[in-house]
Each structure stands twice: as C-alpha cells, then as structure tokens.
C-alpha positions in Angstrom: 0.0 0.0 0.0 1.3 3.5 -0.8 0.7 5.1 2.6 1.8 8.6 1.4 -0.7 8.5 -1.4 -3.3 7.4 1.1 -2.5 10.3 3.4 -2.6 12.8 0.5 -5.9 11.5 -0.7 -7.3 11.9 2.9 -6.0 15.4 3.1 -7.6 16.2 -0.3 -10.9 14.7 0.6 -11.0 16.6 3.9 -10.1 19.9 2.2 -12.8 19.4 -0.4 -15.3 18.7 2.4 -14.1 21.9 4.2 -14.5 24.2 1.2 -17.8 22.6 0.3 -19.3 23.1 3.8 -22.2 25.5 4.3 -20.0 27.6 6.7 -17.2 28.0 4.2 -19.6 28.8 1.3 -21.3 31.5 3.4 -17.9 33.1 4.1 -17.0 33.0 0.4 -20.2 34.3 -1.0 -20.6 37.1 1.6 -23.7 35.8 3.3 -22.0 35.0 6.6 -22.5 37.4 9.5 -19.7 39.7 10.7 -19.5 37.5 13.8 -18.9 34.5 11.6 -15.9 36.1 9.9 -14.5 37.2 13.2 -14.9 33.7 14.7 -13.2 32.2 11.6 -10.3 34.7 11.9 -9.9 34.0 15.7 -9.9 30.2 15.0 -7.2 30.5 12.4 -5.1 32.4 15.0 -5.8 29.8 17.7 -4.9 26.9 15.3 -1.6 28.3 14.1 -0.2 30.7 16.7 1.9 27.9 18.2 3.1 26.5 14.9 6.9 27.0 15.7 6.6 24.7 18.7 4.9 22.0 16.7 7.5 22.2 13.9 10.2 22.1 16.6 8.7 18.7 17.8 8.6 17.4 14.2 12.2 18.3 13.7 13.2 16.4 16.9 11.6 13.2 15.5 12.1 13.5 11.8 14.1 10.9 9.9 17.7 12.1 9.3 17.2 12.5 5.6 14.3 14.9 6.2 15.7 17.1 8.9 17.0 19.8 6.6 13.6 20.3 5.1 11.9 20.4 8.5 14.5 22.7 9.9 14.0 25.1 6.9 10.3 25.1 7.6 10.8 25.8 11.2 13.2 28.7 10.5 10.6 30.1 8.1 7.9 29.9 10.8 10.3 31.9 13.0 10.9 34.5 10.4 14.7 34.0 10.3 15.1 32.6 6.8 15.2 36.2 5.3 16.8 39.3 6.6 13.4 41.2 6.8 11.3 38.1 7.5 8.5 38.2 10.0 7.6 35.2 12.1 4.3 33.5 11.3 2.9 34.2 14.8 3.6 37.9 14.1 1.9 37.7 10.8 -1.1 36.2 12.6 -1.0 39.1 15.0 -1.2 41.4 12.0 -4.3 39.5 10.9 -6.0 40.0 14.2 -5.0 43.7 14.3 -6.2 44.3 10.7 -9.5 42.7 11.5 -10.0 45.2 14.4 -9.7 42.5 17.0 -6.7 43.8 18.8 -8.6 44.0 22.1 -8.9 40.2 22.0 -5.3 39.4 21.4 -4.5 38.6 25.0 -7.5 36.3 25.2 -6.7 34.6 21.9 -3.1 34.1 22.9 -4.3 32.6 26.2 -6.6 30.2 24.3 -3.7 29.2 22.0 -1.4 28.6 25.0 -4.1 26.6 26.8 -4.5 24.5 23.7 -0.8 23.7 23.5 -0.7 23.0 27.2 -3.6 20.6 26.9 -1.9 18.8 24.0 1.4 18.5 25.9 -0.3 17.3 29.2 -2.8 14.9 27.6 -2.0 11.2 28.3 -0.4 9.3 25.4 -3.1 7.9 23.3 -0.4 6.1 21.3 2.2 3.6 22.5 5.4 5.5 21.6 6.9 8.8 20.6 7.5 7.2 17.2 3.8 6.8 16.8 3.0 10.2 18.2 5.4 11.8 15.7 3.5 10.2 12.8 0.2 11.4 14.1 1.6 15.0 14.6 3.1 15.0 11.1 -0.1 13.8 9.5 -2.1 16.7 11.1 0.4 19.5 11.0 1.3 18.8 7.3 -2.4 18.5 6.4 -2.6 22.3 6.8 0.5 22.9 4.7 -1.2 20.9 2.0 -4.6 22.5 2.3 -3.3 26.1 2.6 -1.1 25.6 -0.5 -4.4 25.2 -2.5 -6.9 27.3 -0.5 -5.2 30.1 1.3 -5.5 32.5 -1.7 -9.2 31.8 -1.8 -9.6 32.5 1.9 -7.6 35.7 1.6 -9.9 36.9 -1.2 -13.1 36.5 0.8 -11.6 38.1 3.8 -10.6 41.0 1.6 -13.9 41.3 -0.3 -16.4 40.6 2.5 -14.6 41.5 5.7 -12.7 44.4 4.3 -9.2 43.3 5.5 -6.3 45.2 4.0 -3.5 43.3 2.1 -1.1 43.9 5.0 -3.4 41.9 7.3 -3.5 39.0 4.8 0.2 38.3 4.4 0.0 35.1 6.4 -2.5 33.7 3.9 -0.7 35.0 0.8 2.6 33.7 2.1 1.2 30.2 2.4 -0.3 30.5 -1.1 3.1 31.3 -2.5 5.4 28.9 -0.7 3.3 26.0 0.5 3.1 24.1 -2.8 6.8 23.4 -2.2 6.2 22.7 1.4 3.4 20.4 0.6 5.6 18.3 -1.6 8.4 18.3 1.0 5.8 17.2 3.6 5.0 14.1 1.6 8.7 13.3 1.2 9.2 13.8 4.9 6.3 11.4 5.7 7.7 8.8 3.3 11.1 9.1 5.0 9.5 8.8 8.4 7.5 5.8 7.6 10.5 4.0 6.2 13.0 5.1 8.9 10.8 4.0 11.7 9.7 0.8 10.0 5.9 1.2 10.1 3.8 -1.6 8.8 0.8 -0.7 6.6 -1.7 -1.7 9.3 0.0 0.2 12.1 0.5 3.4 10.0 -3.0 3.3 8.6 -4.5 2.9 12.1 -2.7 6.0 13.3 -3.6 8.0 10.1 -7.2 7.1 10.4 -7.3 7.9 14.1 -5.7 11.2 13.6 -8.0 12.3 10.8 -11.1 10.6 12.0 -12.7 14.0 12.2 -12.2 16.6 9.5 -9.4 18.6 11.1 -10.1 21.8 9.1 -13.8 21.9 10.0 -13.1 21.0 13.6 -10.5 23.8 14.1 -11.5 26.6 11.8 -15.2 26.4 12.6 -15.0 25.7 16.3 -17.8 27.4 18.2 
C-alpha cells in the first residue's frame, strides 16, 4: 500500500469537504455574519499561533534524511530565513489587528497557549513517541497541503467581504506562495519517516485514520 498517497488522498478529501461546507460557502459568498468572519479569523489564530513549537517537535523526531527540510520550515515559521522576515505568529497578530480584534489578542493568545498545554499534558493515546510523531506530522502537514491550494481563496473572501487590507492577509498570501513546495516536502518527509521507523501498513493506517477521523479543518477553523 502506498501510505503517502493514502495520506494525501485523505487530506484532499477533507479539504474538499471543508470548502464545500455550508459555513465556508457562506464566508466565500458574503452571506456570513460579521461575527462568523471574526470567529473564523480567531480560530485561524488559535490553530496556528503555536506553529513553531509544533515544527520544533517534528524536527526532533524527523528521519535524518528529512531534517534539513523540516529545519528550513521551522526557520521560516520563526521568520529568520530572510533578513526582513516576520515570524508566522507575528503575521497572525497582523491578521488580528487588521480585523480590528486587537482588544482580543490577550484572550486569543491565552486560548492558543491553553490548547498547546492541553496537547502536551494529555495522556499518550499512542504507545510510543515514534507513533506520536507520525500522528503529529499527519495533522500539521495537512494544513501545509490545504493552505497551498486554498489560502489565496480564503484571503480573497476576507478582503472582499470582511474588508481586510492586504497587510493583514500576508499570512495567507505567504502560504499560497510557498506551500506548494512545502506540501511536496511534507510528503517526502512522511515517506522518509514511515521508512526510517519501519511502520507496517496496518500500524500506520490505524494512526492515520485515528488522527484524521474527524475533519481537522472543519473541527479547528469552525470551532464554536
């Protein structure tokens, strides 16, 4: 079984379900309420504000042949790949500020930190760090893959229907520009990981299916 193809097919299916959902369509056609747009923006922030920490974990468990790619991604998240680069958490702060939600930044940061703490403190649902690493890669890289194809679309409806300026949308436009490459690298990283840690098809598929049992994009971006 080609497990990497199976993962990519699952990501693609979940992304299609996400953009076909009534909630996404309402955001895209402008029929969503202002509160719906603000909730979506806040959920994007909560989902991705701690991305450097998650990429740091992925770097610690990546197969040796993939560490350079994961390290490059982490440095990009931190904004140190380019002289004038901004960290992705800072770009998300610009999104919140541009949406006029600056008064909620402390609360949103607290939510994101609480979510990270909950993840770290939760009992291991899997039997080893090796298995946990696969689960984390499958979910974190799912967003790289989806955003490579949909972030430009999201930026357009936030610009047209929520009135966000281009400066507030850099996080989305950046992902639209670079994540095609990152999405391909993610698949290579997963293939290396599965081989290096000697996963059987049955073991890997059980972890993949468990991680993506619920549509991750709908669950996180449309959380109440």
